[in-house]
Each structure stands twice: as C-alpha cells, then as structure tokens.
A tleap script that builds the chain and sets N, CA, C and O, in Angstrom:
source leaprc.protein.ff14SB
mol = sequence {
  NMET PRO VAL TYR MET ILE SER ARG MET THR
  ILE HIE ASP ARG ALA GLU TYR ASP LYS TYR
  GLU GLU ARG PHE MET ASP ILE PHE ASP LYS
  PHE ASP GLY LYS MET LEU SER VAL ASP GLU
  GLU PRO GLN ASP LEU SER GLY LYS TRP ASN
  ALA THR ARG SER VAL LEU ILE GLU PHE PRO
  SER LYS PRO GLN LEU PHE ALA TRP LEU THR
  SER PRO GLU TYR GLN GLU ILE GLY LYS PHE
  ARG ASP ALA GLY SER THR ALA GLU ALA ILE
  ILE VAL LYS GLY LEU GLU GLU SER CGLU
}
set mol.1.N position { 19.754 -62.970 -15.768 }
set mol.1.CA position { 20.275 -61.595 -16.078 }
set mol.1.C position { 21.424 -62.070 -15.836 }
set mol.1.O position { 21.484 -63.068 -15.117 }
set mol.2.N position { 22.762 -61.428 -16.424 }
set mol.2.CA position { 23.985 -61.264 -15.992 }
set mol.2.C position { 24.256 -60.474 -14.772 }
set mol.2.O position { 23.291 -59.763 -14.493 }
set mol.3.N position { 25.497 -60.335 -13.748 }
set mol.3.CA position { 25.597 -59.987 -12.905 }
set mol.3.C position { 27.470 -59.678 -12.775 }
set mol.3.O position { 28.390 -60.445 -13.057 }
set mol.4.N position { 27.499 -58.658 -12.392 }
set mol.4.CA position { 28.871 -57.897 -12.817 }
set mol.4.C position { 29.603 -57.762 -11.124 }
set mol.4.O position { 28.892 -57.528 -10.147 }
set mol.5.N position { 30.880 -57.928 -11.044 }
set mol.5.CA position { 31.241 -57.773 -9.354 }
set mol.5.C position { 32.690 -56.827 -10.247 }
set mol.5.O position { 33.436 -57.123 -11.180 }
set mol.6.N position { 32.521 -55.494 -9.267 }
set mol.6.CA position { 33.555 -54.525 -9.469 }
set mol.6.C position { 34.234 -54.336 -8.273 }
set mol.6.O position { 33.743 -53.946 -7.214 }
set mol.7.N position { 35.760 -54.729 -8.569 }
set mol.7.CA position { 36.438 -54.822 -6.900 }
set mol.7.C position { 37.694 -53.893 -7.318 }
set mol.7.O position { 38.298 -54.013 -8.384 }
set mol.8.N position { 37.946 -53.089 -6.458 }
set mol.8.CA position { 39.031 -52.072 -6.217 }
set mol.8.C position { 39.967 -52.640 -4.972 }
set mol.8.O position { 39.493 -52.962 -3.883 }
set mol.9.N position { 41.497 -52.718 -5.342 }
set mol.9.CA position { 41.962 -52.904 -3.803 }
set mol.9.C position { 43.366 -52.534 -3.797 }
set mol.9.O position { 44.065 -52.534 -4.810 }
set mol.10.N position { 43.803 -52.187 -2.522 }
set mol.10.CA position { 45.116 -51.967 -2.657 }
set mol.10.C position { 45.760 -53.140 -2.040 }
set mol.10.O position { 45.181 -53.772 -1.157 }
set mol.11.N position { 47.211 -53.534 -2.568 }
set mol.11.CA position { 47.576 -54.855 -2.326 }
set mol.11.C position { 49.131 -54.479 -1.471 }
set mol.11.O position { 50.199 -54.124 -1.971 }
set mol.12.N position { 48.803 -54.695 -0.121 }
set mol.12.CA position { 50.242 -54.238 0.465 }
set mol.12.C position { 50.742 -55.139 1.564 }
set mol.12.O position { 51.173 -54.808 2.669 }
set mol.13.N position { 50.584 -56.480 0.988 }
set mol.13.CA position { 51.607 -57.518 1.377 }
set mol.13.C position { 51.067 -58.740 0.228 }
set mol.13.O position { 50.064 -59.453 0.207 }
set mol.14.N position { 52.461 -58.571 -0.864 }
set mol.14.CA position { 52.109 -59.533 -2.319 }
set mol.14.C position { 52.301 -61.092 -1.593 }
set mol.14.O position { 51.458 -61.980 -1.721 }
set mol.15.N position { 53.205 -61.198 -1.038 }
set mol.15.CA position { 53.354 -62.926 -0.585 }
set mol.15.C position { 51.898 -63.282 -0.143 }
set mol.15.O position { 51.447 -64.288 -0.691 }
set mol.16.N position { 50.879 -62.489 0.964 }
set mol.16.CA position { 49.899 -63.036 1.273 }
set mol.16.C position { 48.933 -62.890 0.209 }
set mol.16.O position { 48.074 -63.771 0.166 }
set mol.17.N position { 48.885 -62.043 -0.597 }
set mol.17.CA position { 47.947 -62.128 -1.551 }
set mol.17.C position { 48.025 -63.171 -2.678 }
set mol.17.O position { 47.173 -63.783 -3.323 }
set mol.18.N position { 49.551 -63.138 -2.670 }
set mol.18.CA position { 49.934 -64.314 -4.211 }
set mol.18.C position { 49.055 -65.714 -3.646 }
set mol.18.O position { 48.433 -66.439 -4.423 }
set mol.19.N position { 49.130 -65.964 -2.043 }
set mol.19.CA position { 48.661 -67.344 -1.755 }
set mol.19.C position { 47.124 -67.426 -2.546 }
set mol.19.O position { 46.760 -68.176 -3.452 }
set mol.20.N position { 46.421 -66.389 -1.853 }
set mol.20.CA position { 44.913 -66.415 -2.566 }
set mol.20.C position { 44.549 -66.667 -4.084 }
set mol.20.O position { 43.695 -67.345 -4.655 }
set mol.21.N position { 45.764 -65.662 -4.569 }
set mol.21.CA position { 45.628 -66.152 -6.150 }
set mol.21.C position { 46.102 -67.384 -6.742 }
set mol.21.O position { 45.839 -67.773 -7.879 }
set mol.22.N position { 46.775 -67.928 -5.936 }
set mol.22.CA position { 47.179 -69.316 -6.506 }
set mol.22.C position { 45.758 -70.045 -6.614 }
set mol.22.O position { 45.404 -70.272 -7.771 }
set mol.23.N position { 45.224 -70.291 -5.992 }
set mol.23.CA position { 44.236 -70.923 -5.452 }
set mol.23.C position { 42.757 -70.478 -6.415 }
set mol.23.O position { 41.966 -71.310 -6.859 }
set mol.24.N position { 42.658 -69.205 -6.562 }
set mol.24.CA position { 41.700 -68.233 -7.039 }
set mol.24.C position { 40.809 -68.924 -8.122 }
set mol.24.O position { 39.631 -69.190 -7.882 }
set mol.25.N position { 41.559 -69.286 -9.640 }
set mol.25.CA position { 40.820 -69.769 -10.670 }
set mol.25.C position { 40.233 -70.892 -10.585 }
set mol.25.O position { 39.031 -70.961 -10.840 }
set mol.26.N position { 41.051 -72.147 -10.162 }
set mol.26.CA position { 40.643 -73.176 -9.559 }
set mol.26.C position { 39.228 -73.217 -8.799 }
set mol.26.O position { 38.503 -74.194 -8.986 }
set mol.27.N position { 38.914 -72.418 -8.142 }
set mol.27.CA position { 37.329 -72.235 -7.174 }
set mol.27.C position { 36.660 -71.661 -8.194 }
set mol.27.O position { 35.616 -72.114 -8.662 }
set mol.28.N position { 37.388 -70.370 -8.680 }
set mol.28.CA position { 36.240 -69.282 -9.707 }
set mol.28.C position { 35.553 -69.909 -10.511 }
set mol.28.O position { 34.375 -69.612 -10.708 }
set mol.29.N position { 36.174 -70.913 -11.139 }
set mol.29.CA position { 36.069 -71.757 -12.350 }
set mol.29.C position { 34.526 -72.728 -12.357 }
set mol.29.O position { 33.610 -72.810 -13.175 }
set mol.30.N position { 34.771 -73.344 -11.088 }
set mol.30.CA position { 33.533 -74.404 -10.814 }
set mol.30.C position { 32.625 -73.504 -10.627 }
set mol.30.O position { 31.623 -73.986 -10.099 }
set mol.31.N position { 32.559 -72.412 -10.838 }
set mol.31.CA position { 31.331 -71.274 -10.173 }
set mol.31.C position { 30.722 -70.906 -11.700 }
set mol.31.O position { 29.791 -70.139 -11.457 }
set mol.32.N position { 30.805 -71.089 -13.160 }
set mol.32.CA position { 30.782 -70.356 -14.114 }
set mol.32.C position { 31.050 -68.999 -14.233 }
set mol.32.O position { 30.569 -68.414 -15.203 }
set mol.33.N position { 31.835 -68.287 -13.303 }
set mol.33.CA position { 32.435 -67.036 -13.498 }
set mol.33.C position { 33.326 -67.124 -14.666 }
set mol.33.O position { 33.853 -68.107 -15.187 }
set mol.34.N position { 33.379 -65.742 -14.987 }
set mol.34.CA position { 34.258 -65.176 -16.361 }
set mol.34.C position { 34.924 -63.825 -16.036 }
set mol.34.O position { 34.462 -62.719 -15.755 }
set mol.35.N position { 36.232 -64.329 -16.179 }
set mol.35.CA position { 37.111 -63.118 -15.683 }
set mol.35.C position { 36.985 -62.254 -16.864 }
set mol.35.O position { 37.109 -62.806 -17.957 }
set mol.36.N position { 36.713 -60.738 -16.820 }
set mol.36.CA position { 36.716 -60.166 -17.623 }
set mol.36.C position { 37.954 -58.831 -17.960 }
set mol.36.O position { 38.377 -58.394 -19.031 }
set mol.37.N position { 38.271 -58.460 -16.521 }
set mol.37.CA position { 39.478 -57.695 -16.633 }
set mol.37.C position { 40.029 -57.721 -15.344 }
set mol.37.O position { 39.214 -57.755 -14.422 }
set mol.38.N position { 41.573 -57.712 -14.982 }
set mol.38.CA position { 42.454 -57.812 -13.939 }
set mol.38.C position { 43.471 -56.608 -14.305 }
set mol.38.O position { 44.318 -56.926 -15.141 }
set mol.39.N position { 43.528 -55.387 -13.861 }
set mol.39.CA position { 44.195 -54.190 -14.163 }
set mol.39.C position { 44.989 -53.928 -12.921 }
set mol.39.O position { 44.374 -53.898 -11.854 }
set mol.40.N position { 46.668 -53.677 -12.939 }
set mol.40.CA position { 47.031 -53.114 -12.129 }
set mol.40.C position { 47.729 -51.852 -12.160 }
set mol.40.O position { 48.715 -51.418 -11.565 }
set mol.41.N position { 46.859 -51.343 -13.106 }
set mol.41.CA position { 47.494 -49.867 -13.726 }
set mol.41.C position { 46.135 -49.371 -14.189 }
set mol.41.O position { 46.174 -48.879 -15.317 }
set mol.42.N position { 44.794 -49.375 -13.530 }
set mol.42.CA position { 43.939 -48.586 -14.079 }
set mol.42.C position { 44.342 -47.294 -14.296 }
set mol.42.O position { 45.307 -46.701 -13.813 }
set mol.43.N position { 43.188 -46.774 -15.368 }
set mol.43.CA position { 43.845 -45.158 -15.549 }
set mol.43.C position { 42.376 -44.610 -14.908 }
set mol.43.O position { 41.244 -45.082 -15.009 }
set mol.44.N position { 42.944 -43.260 -14.117 }
set mol.44.CA position { 42.048 -42.443 -13.383 }
set mol.44.C position { 41.269 -41.661 -14.771 }
set mol.44.O position { 41.972 -41.502 -15.769 }
set mol.45.N position { 40.049 -41.260 -14.799 }
set mol.45.CA position { 39.157 -40.514 -15.306 }
set mol.45.C position { 38.999 -39.439 -14.686 }
set mol.45.O position { 39.526 -38.393 -15.064 }
set mol.46.N position { 38.103 -39.547 -13.432 }
set mol.46.CA position { 37.554 -38.720 -12.717 }
set mol.46.C position { 37.745 -38.878 -11.331 }
set mol.46.O position { 37.873 -40.058 -11.004 }
set mol.47.N position { 37.811 -37.983 -10.328 }
set mol.47.CA position { 38.465 -38.478 -8.749 }
set mol.47.C position { 39.617 -39.059 -8.748 }
set mol.47.O position { 40.154 -39.348 -9.818 }
set mol.48.N position { 40.306 -39.383 -7.339 }
set mol.48.CA position { 41.316 -40.028 -7.024 }
set mol.48.C position { 40.840 -41.750 -6.946 }
set mol.48.O position { 39.920 -42.140 -6.227 }
set mol.49.N position { 41.569 -42.549 -7.731 }
set mol.49.CA position { 41.476 -43.994 -7.558 }
set mol.49.C position { 42.837 -44.484 -6.853 }
set mol.49.O position { 43.916 -44.587 -7.438 }
set mol.50.N position { 42.648 -44.711 -5.767 }
set mol.50.CA position { 43.792 -45.047 -5.072 }
set mol.50.C position { 44.467 -46.155 -4.879 }
set mol.50.O position { 45.622 -46.340 -4.494 }
set mol.51.N position { 43.247 -47.197 -5.324 }
set mol.51.CA position { 43.778 -48.665 -5.251 }
set mol.51.C position { 44.474 -48.914 -6.216 }
set mol.51.O position { 44.524 -48.185 -7.207 }
set mol.52.N position { 45.380 -50.413 -6.018 }
set mol.52.CA position { 46.407 -50.835 -6.956 }
set mol.52.C position { 46.148 -51.748 -8.067 }
set mol.52.O position { 46.919 -52.091 -8.963 }
set mol.53.N position { 44.624 -52.170 -7.808 }
set mol.53.CA position { 44.450 -53.252 -8.877 }
set mol.53.C position { 42.697 -53.116 -8.599 }
set mol.53.O position { 42.082 -52.845 -7.567 }
set mol.54.N position { 42.212 -53.433 -10.001 }
set mol.54.CA position { 40.928 -53.036 -10.181 }
set mol.54.C position { 40.822 -54.502 -10.840 }
set mol.54.O position { 41.794 -54.865 -11.504 }
set mol.55.N position { 39.590 -55.484 -10.699 }
set mol.55.CA position { 38.961 -56.673 -11.025 }
set mol.55.C position { 37.539 -56.496 -11.392 }
set mol.55.O position { 36.805 -55.847 -10.647 }
set mol.56.N position { 36.965 -57.185 -12.812 }
set mol.56.CA position { 36.065 -57.097 -13.363 }
set mol.56.C position { 35.399 -58.443 -13.466 }
set mol.56.O position { 36.158 -59.097 -14.182 }
set mol.57.N position { 34.629 -59.015 -13.209 }
set mol.57.CA position { 34.239 -60.530 -13.089 }
set mol.57.C position { 32.680 -60.616 -13.217 }
set mol.57.O position { 32.006 -59.796 -12.595 }
set mol.58.N position { 31.965 -61.741 -14.133 }
set mol.58.CA position { 31.038 -61.584 -14.410 }
set mol.58.C position { 30.370 -63.202 -14.375 }
set mol.58.O position { 30.944 -64.249 -14.677 }
set mol.59.N position { 29.011 -63.012 -13.916 }
set mol.59.CA position { 28.357 -64.365 -13.380 }
set mol.59.C position { 27.153 -64.390 -14.237 }
set mol.59.O position { 26.777 -63.336 -14.750 }
set mol.60.N position { 26.454 -65.596 -14.461 }
set mol.60.CA position { 25.281 -65.845 -15.389 }
set mol.60.C position { 24.007 -65.248 -14.338 }
set mol.60.O position { 22.942 -64.907 -14.853 }
set mol.61.N position { 24.194 -65.158 -12.936 }
set mol.61.CA position { 23.411 -64.812 -12.358 }
set mol.61.C position { 23.567 -64.050 -10.516 }
set mol.61.O position { 24.623 -64.123 -9.888 }
set mol.62.N position { 22.859 -63.677 -10.204 }
set mol.62.CA position { 23.341 -63.458 -8.848 }
set mol.62.C position { 23.360 -64.815 -7.961 }
set mol.62.O position { 24.436 -65.009 -7.394 }
set mol.63.N position { 22.623 -65.525 -7.804 }
set mol.63.CA position { 22.591 -66.723 -7.137 }
set mol.63.C position { 23.728 -67.317 -7.256 }
set mol.63.O position { 24.282 -67.795 -6.265 }
set mol.64.N position { 24.334 -67.396 -8.643 }
set mol.64.CA position { 25.754 -68.109 -9.062 }
set mol.64.C position { 26.643 -67.735 -8.506 }
set mol.64.O position { 27.465 -68.513 -8.022 }
set mol.65.N position { 26.769 -66.070 -8.387 }
set mol.65.CA position { 27.824 -65.356 -7.655 }
set mol.65.C position { 27.715 -65.673 -6.021 }
set mol.65.O position { 28.670 -66.100 -5.372 }
set mol.66.N position { 26.377 -65.391 -5.450 }
set mol.66.CA position { 26.703 -65.905 -4.246 }
set mol.66.C position { 27.179 -67.233 -3.949 }
set mol.66.O position { 28.047 -67.377 -3.088 }
set mol.67.N position { 26.714 -68.190 -4.555 }
set mol.67.CA position { 27.234 -69.639 -4.167 }
set mol.67.C position { 28.566 -69.432 -4.285 }
set mol.67.O position { 29.259 -69.967 -3.419 }
set mol.68.N position { 29.296 -68.588 -5.406 }
set mol.68.CA position { 30.775 -68.720 -5.409 }
set mol.68.C position { 31.096 -67.912 -4.239 }
set mol.68.O position { 31.487 -68.618 -3.310 }
set mol.69.N position { 31.066 -66.832 -4.012 }
set mol.69.CA position { 31.443 -65.957 -2.923 }
set mol.69.C position { 31.306 -66.368 -1.509 }
set mol.69.O position { 32.132 -65.960 -0.693 }
set mol.70.N position { 30.062 -67.358 -1.049 }
set mol.70.CA position { 30.195 -68.081 0.318 }
set mol.70.C position { 30.197 -69.415 0.160 }
set mol.70.O position { 29.501 -70.107 0.903 }
set mol.71.N position { 31.015 -70.004 -0.878 }
set mol.71.CA position { 31.480 -71.087 -0.966 }
set mol.71.C position { 32.801 -71.567 0.288 }
set mol.71.O position { 33.750 -70.930 0.745 }
set mol.72.N position { 32.386 -72.735 0.490 }
set mol.72.CA position { 33.668 -72.827 1.510 }
set mol.72.C position { 34.955 -72.961 1.271 }
set mol.72.O position { 35.838 -72.848 2.121 }
set mol.73.N position { 35.175 -73.310 -0.394 }
set mol.73.CA position { 36.514 -72.845 -0.858 }
set mol.73.C position { 37.095 -71.307 -0.995 }
set mol.73.O position { 38.223 -70.854 -0.799 }
set mol.74.N position { 36.071 -70.799 -1.341 }
set mol.74.CA position { 36.503 -69.554 -1.593 }
set mol.74.C position { 36.547 -68.708 -0.082 }
set mol.74.O position { 37.231 -67.695 0.061 }
set mol.75.N position { 35.824 -69.213 0.854 }
set mol.75.CA position { 35.906 -68.191 2.078 }
set mol.75.C position { 37.565 -68.766 2.736 }
set mol.75.O position { 38.380 -68.069 3.342 }
set mol.76.N position { 37.670 -70.031 2.423 }
set mol.76.CA position { 39.072 -70.436 3.034 }
set mol.76.C position { 40.088 -69.557 2.288 }
set mol.76.O position { 41.084 -69.257 2.946 }
set mol.77.N position { 40.005 -69.039 0.888 }
set mol.77.CA position { 41.460 -68.644 0.824 }
set mol.77.C position { 40.911 -67.098 0.958 }
set mol.77.O position { 41.533 -66.228 0.348 }
set mol.78.N position { 39.924 -66.787 1.632 }
set mol.78.CA position { 39.751 -65.175 1.459 }
set mol.78.C position { 40.660 -64.794 2.649 }
set mol.78.O position { 41.095 -63.642 2.646 }
set mol.79.N position { 40.968 -65.533 3.564 }
set mol.79.CA position { 41.944 -65.008 4.824 }
set mol.79.C position { 43.378 -64.385 4.114 }
set mol.79.O position { 43.990 -63.373 4.454 }
set mol.80.N position { 43.615 -65.098 3.295 }
set mol.80.CA position { 45.069 -64.466 2.412 }
set mol.80.C position { 44.607 -63.171 1.759 }
set mol.80.O position { 45.376 -62.209 1.786 }
set mol.81.N position { 43.635 -63.084 1.281 }
set mol.81.CA position { 43.254 -61.908 0.515 }
set mol.81.C position { 43.299 -60.897 1.600 }
set mol.81.O position { 44.144 -60.003 1.634 }
set mol.82.N position { 42.372 -61.062 2.480 }
set mol.82.CA position { 42.432 -60.025 4.100 }
set mol.82.C position { 43.447 -59.792 4.249 }
set mol.82.O position { 43.691 -58.603 4.452 }
set mol.83.N position { 44.611 -60.774 4.236 }
set mol.83.CA position { 45.713 -60.281 5.167 }
set mol.83.C position { 46.702 -59.300 4.383 }
set mol.83.O position { 47.395 -58.378 4.812 }
set mol.84.N position { 46.515 -59.881 2.899 }
set mol.84.CA position { 47.317 -59.384 1.940 }
set mol.84.C position { 46.935 -57.961 1.350 }
set mol.84.O position { 47.737 -57.177 0.845 }
set mol.85.N position { 45.418 -57.743 1.517 }
set mol.85.CA position { 45.049 -56.116 0.833 }
set mol.85.C position { 43.771 -55.779 1.485 }
set mol.85.O position { 43.256 -56.495 2.344 }
set mol.86.N position { 43.253 -54.627 1.038 }
set mol.86.CA position { 42.169 -53.686 1.560 }
set mol.86.C position { 41.265 -54.111 -0.147 }
set mol.86.O position { 41.600 -54.275 -1.320 }
set mol.87.N position { 40.113 -54.132 0.595 }
set mol.87.CA position { 39.220 -54.050 -0.829 }
set mol.87.C position { 38.187 -53.633 -0.634 }
set mol.87.O position { 37.740 -53.684 0.511 }
set mol.88.N position { 37.363 -53.019 -1.782 }
set mol.88.CA position { 36.110 -52.429 -1.965 }
set mol.88.C position { 35.115 -53.207 -3.031 }
set mol.88.O position { 35.771 -53.497 -4.031 }
set mol.89.N position { 34.306 -53.460 -3.092 }
set mol.89.CA position { 33.446 -54.562 -4.354 }
set mol.89.C position { 32.066 -53.865 -4.252 }
set mol.89.O position { 31.526 -53.458 -3.223 }
set mol.90.N position { 31.674 -53.817 -5.324 }
set mol.90.CA position { 29.955 -53.850 -5.609 }
set mol.90.C position { 29.863 -54.726 -6.192 }
set mol.90.O position { 30.863 -55.345 -6.554 }
set mol.91.N position { 28.234 -55.226 -6.598 }
set mol.91.CA position { 27.633 -55.730 -7.359 }
set mol.91.C position { 26.849 -55.239 -8.510 }
set mol.91.O position { 25.821 -54.776 -8.016 }
set mol.92.N position { 26.814 -55.117 -9.660 }
set mol.92.CA position { 25.843 -54.619 -10.259 }
set mol.92.C position { 25.232 -55.819 -11.549 }
set mol.92.O position { 25.739 -56.856 -11.977 }
set mol.93.N position { 23.856 -55.065 -11.906 }
set mol.93.CA position { 22.910 -56.101 -12.896 }
set mol.93.C position { 23.432 -55.545 -14.342 }
set mol.93.O position { 23.750 -54.409 -14.692 }
set mol.94.N position { 23.407 -56.425 -14.839 }
set mol.94.CA position { 23.748 -56.420 -16.328 }
set mol.94.C position { 22.434 -56.016 -17.094 }
set mol.94.O position { 21.360 -56.106 -16.500 }
set mol.95.N position { 22.473 -55.682 -18.078 }
set mol.95.CA position { 21.149 -55.298 -19.007 }
set mol.95.C position { 20.403 -56.316 -19.510 }
set mol.95.O position { 21.107 -57.129 -20.109 }
set mol.96.N position { 19.299 -56.569 -19.496 }
set mol.96.CA position { 18.168 -57.150 -19.703 }
set mol.96.C position { 18.417 -57.483 -21.305 }
set mol.96.O position { 18.427 -56.524 -22.076 }
set mol.97.N position { 18.574 -58.528 -21.712 }
set mol.97.CA position { 18.661 -58.994 -23.274 }
set mol.97.C position { 17.115 -58.276 -23.919 }
set mol.97.O position { 16.038 -58.545 -23.387 }
set mol.98.N position { 17.232 -57.284 -25.204 }
set mol.98.CA position { 15.759 -56.984 -25.713 }
set mol.98.C position { 15.717 -58.066 -26.652 }
set mol.98.O position { 16.768 -58.503 -27.122 }
set mol.99.N position { 14.627 -58.529 -26.963 }
set mol.99.CA position { 14.164 -59.623 -28.327 }
set mol.99.C position { 13.979 -58.838 -29.540 }
set mol.99.O position { 13.660 -59.392 -30.592 }
savepdb mol mol.pdb
quit
C-alpha cells in the first residue's frame, strides 16, 4: 500500500537549505520515492498556512519511506534542512486498490 509524506516548512536560511536540496534527489531516488508536489506558493483554503513551502512525496510502502528517512545519507543532509528551515510532516496511508 502506498504511503505519502506531507510536509510544510518555513525556510529561514536559504543558503543552508540549498545545501540540503542539492543532495536531496540523489538520495531520494535510491529509495523508490516519487516527488508529487513542491510548492512555494501554496493556496490557503481554510485556516492559516504560515509555511513558505509544501512538499508531497509518495513511497510504495511505509518500510521504504522509513528506510529513506533513517538512512545515513539522508540523516547526513538533514542537518542542513534543520539549519535552514523549520518543518512539520505527517505520513498518511494511500487507499487500497479495489479489485
């Protein structure tokens, strides 16, 4: 069953965040992830969305997502993400395919 990670972040140091972004896709691609959306101008529909960026990614399974998230390569670049932004993220399950 696919899973999705939805993140919203506020980038406060673009130079540090760019160091994260430069290496992100090379690592991400190794784990069968699929980038579905990156938006620096998300549109508010309800409530307040104070973040400056939203990201939506998909993985074939939760174990694959966690293999990426906890990999030494991703952990290494995470210091640049944390230095350059604040973020909130959730994981949601995809719908099971009906037969």
